[in-house]
Each structure stands twice: as structure tokens, then as C-alpha cells.
Residue, then its C-alpha position, 0 to 999 in steps of 0.5 A: x500500500x503506497x503510503x505517505x508519512x508525517x510526524x506532528x509535534x503536538x503533545x496534547x494527550x487528546x490530539x490523536x482522538x481529535x484527529x481520528x474523529x476528524x477523519x471519521x467525519x470527513x471520509x466516513x472512515x471506520x475503526x479497524x484495529x489497534x496497532x503498536x510498534x517500538x523503536x529502539x535507539x542505539x548509539x555507537x559504542x566504544x569500538x566506534x569511538x576508539x576507531x575514530x569513525x563517524x560517531x553520528x551514526x545512530x541505529x534504529x530497530x523497529x518492531x511491530x507485533x501488530x503489523x509484522x510480528x516476526x520481522x525487525x527492521x533497522x536503519x543505520x545513519x539514516x541511509x543503511x536499511x535492512x530487514x531481518x528476523x526477530x533475532x536481530x535485536x538479540x544480536x545487536x543487544x549482545x554487541x555492546x562494544x559496537x552499539x549501546x542502547x540509549x532509549x526506546x520510542x513507543x507508538x500506540x494508536x488505531x487503524x482507520x479504513x475508508x470505503x475504497x480500502x485506503x488506510x490511516x494509521x495514527x499513533x501517539x509517540x512516546x519516549x519514556x513517559x514523555x509524549x513527543x507527538x504523533x505519527x500518521x501513515x496514509x495509503x491505499x491499494x490504488x493510491x500513491x504517496x502524493x494521494x496520502x499527502x493530500x489526505x494528510x494536508x486536508x485532515x490536519x488543522x491549519x493550526x497544527x504545526x510544525x509538521x513534516x512530510x517524510x520524503x522516502x528515498x527508496x533507491x538508497x534503501x534498495x526498495x522497489x518503487x513499484x511494489x509496496x511491501x512491509x519493508x517499505x512501510x517500516x522504512x517510512x516509519x523509521x525515516x519519519x522517526x529519525x527525522x522528527x523524534x530523535 
């Protein structure tokens, strides 16, 4: 499902329910399911520091028991993207000299569906007890990311700012631009979180 992704830095606890109500009214959408994800953030460990390599590289690990239960997706330094089995987290956790866990970002929200099969996923983004804002994904079986972006622009109140629509570089991630998969969706979430939350 080709999707558009946006992060809205709004820390009001009722922001996501307000937006859900707006989408239901504007598009006659219905609630389909709850969804959640976690994004673990790792910084370079002693091996990186001692080697004098780029210390700004950050490793993000994304897991979602509701979207892709057996997969873990990673993004290193904003450019190296990969998907693997759930054991990837165990391997990274044991590599403490290379990567050190810094914090965990949690996402929890709802999935809404329109009559044409388009889907909107919204989730509150928290780091520890702190609400950072919310993330929105809009897409559909016959849509393009531009279609999703226009829905996002219509749904978000003009007073909601700042907001940033994620531009996905599928070529850098070595993802097929013609066939949308779970990897594309995970890459969209990782890029959005890396550019907006961290």
C-alpha cells in the first residue's frame, strides 16, 4: 500500500482522538484495529569511538507485533536499511562494544479504513513517559504517496504545526518503487522517526 508519512509535534494527550474523529467525519472512515510498534535507539559504542569513525551514526530497530510480528527492521545513519528476523535485536543487544542502547520510542494508536480500502494509521509517540507527538501513515491499494499527502494536508488543522512530510528515498534503501511491501512501510516509519523524534 503506497503510503505517505508525517510526524506532528503536538503533545496534547487528546490530539490523536481529535484527529481520528476528524477523519471519521470527513471520509466516513471506520475503526479497524489497534496497532503498536517500538523503536529502539542505539548509539555507537566504544569500538566506534576508539576507531575514530563517524560517531553520528545512530541505529534504529523497529518492531511491530501488530503489523509484522516476526520481522525487525533497522536503519543505520539514516541511509543503511535492512530487514531481518526477530533475532536481530538479540544480536545487536549482545554487541555492546559496537552499539549501546540509549532509549526506546513507543507508538500506540488505531487503524482507520475508508470505503475504497485506503488506510490511516495514527499513533501517539512516546519516549519514556514523555509524549513527543504523533505519527500518521496514509495509503491505499490504488493510491500513491502524493494521494496520502493530500489526505494528510486536508485532515490536519491549519493550526497544527510544525509538521513534516517524510520524503522516502527508496533507491538508497534498495526498495522497489513499484511494489509496496512491509519493508517499505517500516522504512517510512523509521525515516519519519529519525527525522522528527530523535
